[in-house]
C-alpha positions as CSV (number, residue, x, y, z in Angstrom):
1,X,119.1,17.0,162.1
2,X,122.0,15.0,161.2
3,X,124.5,14.7,164.2
4,X,127.6,13.5,164.1
5,X,129.1,11.7,167.1
6,X,132.9,11.2,166.1
7,X,132.5,15.6,166.0
8,X,131.6,15.4,169.9
9,X,133.9,12.6,171.0
10,X,136.9,13.7,169.0
11,X,138.7,16.6,170.7
12,X,141.5,19.2,169.7
13,X,143.5,20.7,172.3
14,X,144.6,23.5,173.8
15,X,142.5,25.7,172.1
16,X,144.3,28.4,171.7
17,X,147.7,27.0,170.4
18,X,150.8,27.9,171.0
19,X,152.9,25.5,169.8
20,X,152.0,22.0,169.9
21,X,148.1,20.7,169.0
22,X,147.2,17.6,171.0
23,X,144.0,14.8,169.8
24,X,142.1,13.1,172.1
25,X,143.0,10.1,169.3
26,X,145.6,9.1,166.9
27,X,145.2,10.0,163.4
28,X,146.6,9.1,160.3
29,X,147.3,12.7,159.0
30,X,146.8,16.2,159.4
31,X,146.0,18.9,157.4
32,X,145.3,22.5,158.6
33,X,144.0,25.2,156.5
34,X,143.8,29.3,156.9
35,X,140.2,30.8,156.6
36,X,140.5,31.2,152.8
37,X,141.0,27.7,152.2
38,X,145.0,27.8,151.7
39,X,146.5,24.3,153.3
40,X,149.3,26.0,155.1
41,X,150.8,22.4,156.7
42,X,150.0,18.8,155.9
43,X,151.7,15.6,158.2
44,X,150.9,12.1,157.1
45,X,151.9,10.0,160.0
46,X,149.9,8.3,162.9
47,X,150.0,10.5,165.4
48,X,148.4,12.3,168.4
49,X,150.3,15.4,168.7
50,X,151.4,17.6,166.4
51,X,154.3,20.5,166.3
52,X,153.4,23.5,164.6
53,X,155.7,25.3,161.9
54,X,156.7,28.4,162.5
55,X,155.2,29.8,159.5
56,X,151.8,29.7,161.2
57,X,151.0,32.9,162.9
58,X,148.5,34.0,164.6
59,X,145.4,33.6,163.6
60,X,142.0,31.1,163.4
61,X,142.7,27.7,161.1
62,X,140.9,24.8,159.8
63,X,142.2,21.6,161.5
64,X,141.5,18.5,158.9
65,X,142.3,14.9,161.1
66,X,142.1,11.6,159.3
67,X,141.1,8.6,161.7
68,X,142.2,5.8,161.9
69,X,138.9,4.4,160.8
70,X,139.1,6.5,157.4
71,X,137.0,9.1,158.5
72,X,137.3,12.9,158.6
73,X,136.7,15.4,161.6
74,X,137.1,19.1,161.0
75,X,137.8,21.6,163.8
76,X,138.4,25.6,164.3
77,X,141.4,26.3,166.4
78,X,143.2,29.5,166.8
79,X,146.8,29.9,167.0
80,X,148.4,32.2,169.5
81,X,152.1,32.7,168.7
């Protein structure tokens, strides 16, 4: 069994998201993909929060965050606009 400790200590909240995603620690970049794998949003900046653009509609998305140590974490989130 392969267990990634980062997945358990890194969190994205709230879920469902209304207009802002918060991260439990700073990230270097954030990408948001729809379930078909299409990139809907990208931000390259060291942040702990991201404002969701109005183009992203209600639904389930995948958030990929690049952590400061160079590793990445993906989380499934629900947008509820």
